[in-house]
C-alpha positions as CSV (number, residue, x, y, z in Angstrom):
1,M,8.8,24.7,4.2
2,L,5.3,23.3,3.4
3,K,5.5,25.0,-0.1
4,Q,8.9,23.3,-0.7
5,F,7.5,19.9,0.4
6,Y,4.5,20.4,-1.9
7,R,6.8,21.1,-4.8
8,E,8.8,18.0,-4.0
9,V,5.7,15.9,-3.8
10,K,4.3,17.3,-7.1
11,L,7.7,16.7,-8.9
12,A,7.9,13.2,-7.4
13,F,4.4,12.3,-8.6
14,L,4.9,13.9,-12.1
15,E,8.2,12.2,-12.7
16,N,7.1,8.8,-11.5
17,K,3.6,8.5,-13.0
18,L,4.4,5.2,-14.6
19,A,5.3,3.6,-11.2
20,I,2.0,4.9,-9.8
21,Y,0.0,3.7,-12.8
22,I,1.6,0.3,-12.6
23,S,0.7,0.1,-8.9
24,I,-2.9,1.1,-9.5
25,F,-3.1,-1.6,-12.2
26,I,-1.6,-4.3,-9.9
27,L,-4.1,-3.5,-7.1
28,I,-7.2,-3.4,-9.3
29,F,-6.2,-6.5,-11.2
30,S,-5.5,-8.5,-8.0
31,L,-8.7,-7.2,-6.3
32,I,-10.7,-8.5,-9.3
33,L,-8.9,-11.8,-9.5
34,G,-9.2,-12.3,-5.7
35,Y,-13.0,-11.8,-6.0
36,V,-13.5,-13.8,-9.1
37,L,-11.2,-16.7,-8.1
38,E,-12.6,-17.0,-4.6
39,P,-13.5,-20.7,-4.9
40,Y,-10.0,-21.6,-5.9
41,L,-8.4,-19.4,-3.2
42,Y,-10.5,-20.9,-0.4
43,S,-7.9,-23.4,0.8
44,Y,-5.2,-20.7,0.8
45,F,-6.9,-17.7,2.2
46,N,-9.6,-19.1,4.5
47,P,-7.1,-20.3,7.2
48,V,-5.8,-16.7,7.2
49,V,-9.3,-15.3,7.6
50,D,-10.1,-17.8,10.4
51,D,-6.8,-17.0,12.2
52,L,-7.4,-13.3,12.0
53,S,-11.0,-13.7,13.3
54,Q,-9.8,-15.8,16.2
55,K,-7.1,-13.4,17.2
56,V,-9.6,-10.5,17.1
57,E,-12.1,-12.4,19.2
58,T,-9.4,-13.5,21.8
59,G,-7.9,-10.0,22.0
60,V,-4.6,-11.0,20.5
61,I,-5.3,-8.4,17.8
62,R,-7.0,-5.3,19.1
63,L,-8.9,-2.9,16.8
64,T,-7.3,0.2,18.3
65,F,-5.8,3.0,16.3
66,F,-2.3,2.1,17.4
67,D,-2.6,-1.6,16.5
68,I,-4.3,-1.0,13.2
69,F,-1.8,1.8,12.3
70,L,1.2,-0.3,13.3
71,N,0.0,-3.3,11.2
72,N,-0.7,-1.2,8.2
73,I,2.6,0.7,8.5
74,L,4.5,-2.5,8.6
75,I,2.8,-3.6,5.3
76,I,3.6,-0.3,3.5
77,F,7.1,-0.3,4.9
78,Q,7.6,-3.8,3.4
79,M,6.4,-2.5,0.0
80,F,8.9,0.4,0.2
81,V,11.9,-1.7,1.3
82,Y,11.2,-4.6,-1.0
83,G,11.8,-2.3,-3.8
84,L,15.4,-3.0,-3.3
85,L,14.8,-6.7,-4.0
86,F,13.8,-6.6,-7.7
87,C,10.5,-4.8,-7.3
88,L,9.0,-7.3,-4.8
89,S,6.9,-4.4,-3.6
90,A,4.5,-5.4,-6.4
91,F,4.1,-8.9,-5.0
92,V,3.2,-7.5,-1.5
93,L,0.6,-5.2,-3.1
94,A,-0.8,-8.0,-5.2
95,Y,-1.1,-10.4,-2.2
96,N,-3.1,-7.8,-0.3
97,G,-5.3,-7.1,-3.3
98,F,-6.0,-10.8,-3.7
99,F,-6.8,-11.1,0.0
100,I,-9.2,-8.1,0.0
101,G,-10.9,-9.4,-3.1
102,Y,-11.3,-12.8,-1.6
103,Y,-12.5,-11.5,1.7
104,T,-15.2,-9.4,-0.1
105,A,-16.3,-12.4,-2.1
106,I,-16.9,-14.6,0.9
107,Q,-19.2,-12.1,2.6
108,D,-23.0,-12.8,2.5
109,D,-23.9,-9.1,2.3
110,L,-21.8,-7.3,-0.3
111,Y,-23.4,-4.0,0.2
112,R,-22.7,-4.1,4.0
113,V,-19.1,-5.2,3.6
114,L,-18.5,-2.4,1.1
115,A,-20.0,0.1,3.5
116,M,-17.6,-1.2,6.1
117,L,-14.6,-1.1,3.9
118,I,-14.9,2.0,1.6
119,P,-14.7,4.8,4.2
120,H,-11.2,4.0,5.4
121,G,-10.3,1.9,2.3
122,I,-10.2,4.9,0.1
123,F,-7.2,6.2,2.1
124,E,-5.7,2.8,2.9
125,L,-5.7,1.5,-0.6
126,T,-4.3,4.8,-2.0
127,S,-1.6,4.6,0.7
128,C,-0.8,1.0,-0.5
129,I,-0.6,2.1,-4.1
130,L,1.8,4.9,-3.3
131,A,3.9,2.6,-1.0
132,C,4.2,0.1,-3.9
133,A,5.1,3.0,-6.2
134,S,7.7,4.3,-3.8
135,G,9.3,0.8,-3.8
136,L,9.3,0.7,-7.6
137,V,11.0,4.1,-7.6
138,L,13.5,2.9,-5.0
139,F,14.4,0.0,-7.3
140,N,14.7,2.5,-10.2
141,F,17.1,4.5,-8.1
142,L,19.2,1.4,-7.4
143,F,19.3,0.5,-11.1
144,I,20.3,3.9,-12.4
145,F,22.8,4.4,-9.6
146,L,24.6,1.2,-10.3
147,K,24.3,1.7,-14.1
148,Y,25.8,5.2,-13.8
149,Y,28.6,3.9,-11.5
150,L,29.6,1.0,-13.7
151,K,29.3,2.9,-17.0
152,E,30.8,6.3,-16.2
153,D,33.7,5.0,-14.1
154,V,33.1,7.3,-11.2
155,S,33.3,6.8,-7.4
156,L,30.3,5.4,-5.5
157,K,29.9,8.7,-3.7
158,E,29.8,10.7,-7.0
159,A,27.3,8.2,-8.6
160,F,25.1,8.5,-5.5
161,I,25.1,12.3,-5.5
162,V,24.2,12.4,-9.2
163,K,21.4,9.9,-8.9
164,S,20.2,10.6,-5.4
165,F,17.3,12.7,-6.7
166,K,15.5,9.4,-7.5
167,L,16.0,8.1,-3.9
168,K,14.7,11.4,-2.6
169,Q,11.6,11.0,-4.8
170,S,10.9,7.5,-3.5
171,I,11.1,8.7,0.1
172,V,8.8,11.6,-0.6
173,I,6.2,9.3,-2.2
174,F,6.5,7.0,0.8
175,I,6.0,9.9,3.3
176,V,2.7,10.7,1.5
177,S,1.8,7.1,1.8
178,V,2.4,7.1,5.6
179,V,0.3,10.3,6.0
180,L,-2.6,8.6,4.1
181,M,-2.2,5.5,6.3
182,I,-2.5,7.6,9.4
183,V,-5.7,9.1,8.1
184,A,-6.9,5.6,7.2
185,G,-6.3,4.3,10.7
186,F,-8.1,7.2,12.2
187,V,-11.1,6.8,9.9
188,E,-11.2,3.0,10.4
189,V,-11.3,3.3,14.2
190,Y,-13.4,6.4,14.7
191,L,-15.5,7.0,11.6
192,T,-16.0,3.8,9.5
193,I,-18.7,2.2,11.7
194,P,-20.8,5.4,12.1
195,I,-20.6,6.1,8.4
196,A,-21.5,2.5,7.5
197,H,-24.4,2.6,9.9
198,F,-25.6,5.8,8.4
199,I,-25.4,4.4,4.9
200,L,-27.0,1.1,5.7
201,Q,-29.9,2.7,7.5
202,R,-30.9,4.8,4.5
């Protein structure tokens, strides 16, 4: 069963490389813009940062594995589902990229903030990239499904069966994204701080 899933994952990645590459570009581009345009984004993002900081301090947001995982899962689930709405997955990913870039730019100690972000960020950002890609593939499925249905004059059921492989691939990519987000949540709660302290003390 694991071998079969591995084959499905490999096929999904190979046949949807463009969606993955587009998602990588969106994230990197938005991260850079968020960092570079920090002065212009202050009025927009600073209230968000202050609100998050206050909620953490008051205990409204708890930095537990469950809370972090639930929040991140909701974000990547949005990216997946919004693929049905004309690729709005890309906008969710770009927003998060802008925010991370902005948040990094406003920190006094760049080395420290990177040490606190990179250990879990490697898995978290990869998960976000794949979640966005899965949304783009989901949109692709919807497009080719409707195109086939309208052009070939077949039933909805037949059109779905013929083109459902693309829906399956979007789900497979999303499952990988979820697995990576689970790893990211575990690393963020239990390993990021020890790793960051080790790096900063060297």
